[in-house]
LOTI-598486 format. One record per residue (C-alpha): x, y, z; chain; residue number from 1; residue in three letters. Coordinates in steps of 0.1 Angstrom, whole numbers, plus 5000, padded with zeros to 4 digits. Example, Ala and Ser with C-alpha at 12.3 -4.5 7.8 and 13.67 -1.06 7.14 Angstrom:
BEGIN
+------+------+------+--------+-----+---------+
|   px |   py |   pz | cadena | num | residuo |
+------+------+------+--------+-----+---------+
| 5123 | 4955 | 5078 |      A |   1 |     ALA |
| 5137 | 4989 | 5071 |      A |   2 |     SER |
+------+------+------+--------+-----+---------+
This chain:
BEGIN
+------+------+------+--------+-----+---------+
|   px |   py |   pz | cadena | num | residuo |
+------+------+------+--------+-----+---------+
| 5000 | 4998 | 4999 |      A |   1 |     MET |
| 5012 | 5036 | 4993 |      A |   2 |     PHE |
| 5017 | 5061 | 5022 |      A |   3 |     GLU |
| 5032 | 5094 | 5022 |      A |   4 |     LEU |
| 5056 | 5088 | 5051 |      A |   5 |     VAL |
| 5075 | 5059 | 5068 |      A |   6 |     GLU |
| 5045 | 5042 | 5089 |      A |   7 |     PHE |
| 5050 | 5027 | 5115 |      A |   8 |     PRO |
| 5077 | 5050 | 5122 |      A |   9 |     PRO |
| 5110 | 5034 | 5133 |      A |  10 |     LEU |
| 5124 | 5064 | 5150 |      A |  11 |     GLY |
| 5116 | 5094 | 5168 |      A |  12 |     TRP |
| 5124 | 5117 | 5138 |      A |  13 |     LEU |
| 5101 | 5095 | 5114 |      A |  14 |     THR |
| 5072 | 5096 | 5142 |      A |  15 |     ALA |
| 5074 | 5138 | 5141 |      A |  16 |     LEU |
| 5074 | 5136 | 5103 |      A |  17 |     LYS |
| 5043 | 5110 | 5107 |      A |  18 |     ALA |
| 5026 | 5138 | 5128 |      A |  19 |     LEU |
| 5032 | 5166 | 5110 |      A |  20 |     PHE |
| 5019 | 5148 | 5079 |      A |  21 |     ALA |
| 4986 | 5138 | 5096 |      A |  22 |     LEU |
| 4982 | 5176 | 5112 |      A |  23 |     CYS |
| 4986 | 5188 | 5076 |      A |  24 |     ILE |
| 4960 | 5161 | 5065 |      A |  25 |     GLY |
| 4936 | 5172 | 5093 |      A |  26 |     HIS |
| 4940 | 5211 | 5085 |      A |  27 |     ALA |
| 4936 | 5203 | 5047 |      A |  28 |     MET |
| 4906 | 5180 | 5058 |      A |  29 |     ALA |
| 4891 | 5207 | 5081 |      A |  30 |     ASP |
| 4894 | 5239 | 5066 |      A |  31 |     PHE |
| 4896 | 5239 | 5025 |      A |  32 |     PRO |
| 4883 | 5205 | 5017 |      A |  33 |     LEU |
| 4851 | 5209 | 5040 |      A |  34 |     GLN |
| 4835 | 5239 | 5027 |      A |  35 |     GLY |
| 4803 | 5257 | 5036 |      A |  36 |     GLU |
| 4780 | 5232 | 5026 |      A |  37 |     TYR |
| 4793 | 5204 | 5050 |      A |  38 |     LEU |
| 4804 | 5231 | 5077 |      A |  39 |     ALA |
| 4767 | 5242 | 5084 |      A |  40 |     THR |
| 4751 | 5210 | 5069 |      A |  41 |     GLY |
| 4767 | 5191 | 5097 |      A |  42 |     LYS |
| 4756 | 5210 | 5126 |      A |  43 |     ASN |
| 4720 | 5194 | 5134 |      A |  44 |     ARG |
| 4711 | 5223 | 5160 |      A |  45 |     ARG |
| 4723 | 5251 | 5133 |      A |  46 |     PHE |
| 4698 | 5234 | 5105 |      A |  47 |     LEU |
| 4671 | 5232 | 5132 |      A |  48 |     VAL |
| 4673 | 5271 | 5138 |      A |  49 |     ARG |
| 4675 | 5280 | 5100 |      A |  50 |     MET |
| 4646 | 5261 | 5090 |      A |  51 |     GLN |
| 4657 | 5262 | 5052 |      A |  52 |     ASP |
| 4635 | 5238 | 5034 |      A |  53 |     PRO |
| 4664 | 5235 | 5009 |      A |  54 |     SER |
| 4686 | 5224 | 5038 |      A |  55 |     ARG |
| 4664 | 5201 | 5062 |      A |  56 |     PRO |
| 4679 | 5193 | 5096 |      A |  57 |     ALA |
| 4680 | 5152 | 5090 |      A |  58 |     HIS |
| 4709 | 5160 | 5064 |      A |  59 |     ILE |
| 4731 | 5163 | 5091 |      A |  60 |     TRP |
| 4738 | 5128 | 5096 |      A |  61 |     VAL |
| 4751 | 5128 | 5057 |      A |  62 |     VAL |
| 4770 | 5158 | 5058 |      A |  63 |     CYS |
| 4787 | 5148 | 5089 |      A |  64 |     MET |
| 4796 | 5114 | 5075 |      A |  65 |     SER |
| 4808 | 5126 | 5044 |      A |  66 |     ALA |
| 4832 | 5152 | 5065 |      A |  67 |     HIS |
| 4844 | 5123 | 5085 |      A |  68 |     CYS |
| 4849 | 5104 | 5052 |      A |  69 |     LEU |
| 4873 | 5128 | 5040 |      A |  70 |     ILE |
| 4892 | 5128 | 5075 |      A |  71 |     HIS |
| 4892 | 5090 | 5072 |      A |  72 |     ALA |
| 4908 | 5089 | 5038 |      A |  73 |     GLY |
| 4932 | 5117 | 5045 |      A |  74 |     ALA |
| 4945 | 5094 | 5074 |      A |  75 |     VAL |
| 4945 | 5060 | 5054 |      A |  76 |     TRP |
| 4966 | 5081 | 5023 |      A |  77 |     LEU |
| 4989 | 5093 | 5048 |      A |  78 |     ILE |
| 4996 | 5060 | 5067 |      A |  79 |     THR |
| 4988 | 5034 | 5045 |      A |  80 |     GLY |
| 4962 | 5017 | 5071 |      A |  81 |     SER |
| 4929 | 5013 | 5065 |      A |  82 |     ALA |
| 4922 | 5004 | 5102 |      A |  83 |     LEU |
| 4934 | 5037 | 5113 |      A |  84 |     LEU |
| 4914 | 5055 | 5086 |      A |  85 |     GLY |
| 4883 | 5036 | 5098 |      A |  86 |     ALA |
| 4894 | 5045 | 5138 |      A |  87 |     VAL |
| 4894 | 5083 | 5123 |      A |  88 |     GLU |
| 4859 | 5081 | 5109 |      A |  89 |     PHE |
| 4844 | 5070 | 5144 |      A |  90 |     VAL |
| 4863 | 5091 | 5164 |      A |  91 |     ILE |
| 4859 | 5124 | 5142 |      A |  92 |     HIS |
| 4824 | 5119 | 5142 |      A |  93 |     TRP |
| 4821 | 5114 | 5180 |      A |  94 |     CYS |
| 4844 | 5148 | 5183 |      A |  95 |     ILE |
| 4827 | 5169 | 5159 |      A |  96 |     ASP |
| 4791 | 5159 | 5169 |      A |  97 |     VAL |
| 4802 | 5171 | 5207 |      A |  98 |     ALA |
| 4812 | 5201 | 5193 |      A |  99 |     LYS |
| 4782 | 5209 | 5168 |      A | 100 |     CYS |
| 4760 | 5199 | 5199 |      A | 101 |     GLU |
| 4778 | 5227 | 5222 |      A | 102 |     GLY |
| 4795 | 5202 | 5245 |      A | 103 |     LEU |
| 4829 | 5216 | 5235 |      A | 104 |     THR |
| 4846 | 5246 | 5218 |      A | 105 |     THR |
| 4865 | 5249 | 5187 |      A | 106 |     PHE |
| 4898 | 5249 | 5206 |      A | 107 |     ASN |
| 4890 | 5218 | 5227 |      A | 108 |     GLN |
| 4876 | 5202 | 5192 |      A | 109 |     ASP |
| 4909 | 5213 | 5176 |      A | 110 |     GLN |
| 4929 | 5201 | 5206 |      A | 111 |     LEU |
| 4912 | 5163 | 5205 |      A | 112 |     LEU |
| 4918 | 5160 | 5169 |      A | 113 |     HIS |
| 4958 | 5167 | 5173 |      A | 114 |     VAL |
| 4956 | 5141 | 5201 |      A | 115 |     LEU |
| 4941 | 5114 | 5182 |      A | 116 |     CYS |
| 4968 | 5121 | 5153 |      A | 117 |     LYS |
| 4993 | 5116 | 5183 |      A | 118 |     MET |
| 4979 | 5086 | 5196 |      A | 119 |     ALA |
| 4980 | 5068 | 5163 |      A | 120 |     TYR |
| 5014 | 5077 | 5158 |      A | 121 |     VAL |
| 5024 | 5065 | 5192 |      A | 122 |     GLY |
| 5002 | 5031 | 5190 |      A | 123 |     VAL |
| 5024 | 5023 | 5155 |      A | 124 |     ALA |
| 5056 | 5034 | 5168 |      A | 125 |     TRP |
| 5050 | 5011 | 5199 |      A | 126 |     ALA |
| 5042 | 4983 | 5173 |      A | 127 |     GLY |
| 5005 | 4978 | 5186 |      A | 128 |     TRP |
| 4995 | 4984 | 5149 |      A | 129 |     LEU |
| 4996 | 4958 | 5122 |      A | 130 |     ALA |
| 4996 | 4977 | 5092 |      A | 131 |     VAL |
+------+------+------+--------+-----+---------+
């Protein structure tokens, strides 16, 4: 499988490179690749308040899932691990739902995402992940 960085990382420098690549992938997926439609469409509470017939509140599940698939794809492409991509999908979904429901702030949301990337690298570096 193709991966953008050496994964699992074999040394501390390759671990830092992997973390850096995952953070770049996160920034790309969370900002330019998300767009206004997904950013507003994934937020159930916002859609309910808008009461826009062209954007019914039930689309939030599809928009959230599409956004999280973009993140999962970035993790998979960077690491070469479909398992980490799937884990990213589930965790990113949970973290973003918490933010959209007002349970976390923007900064807490971003910190949780970076901590996940650190965990992926740590698990792989420790040899606990078969890729």
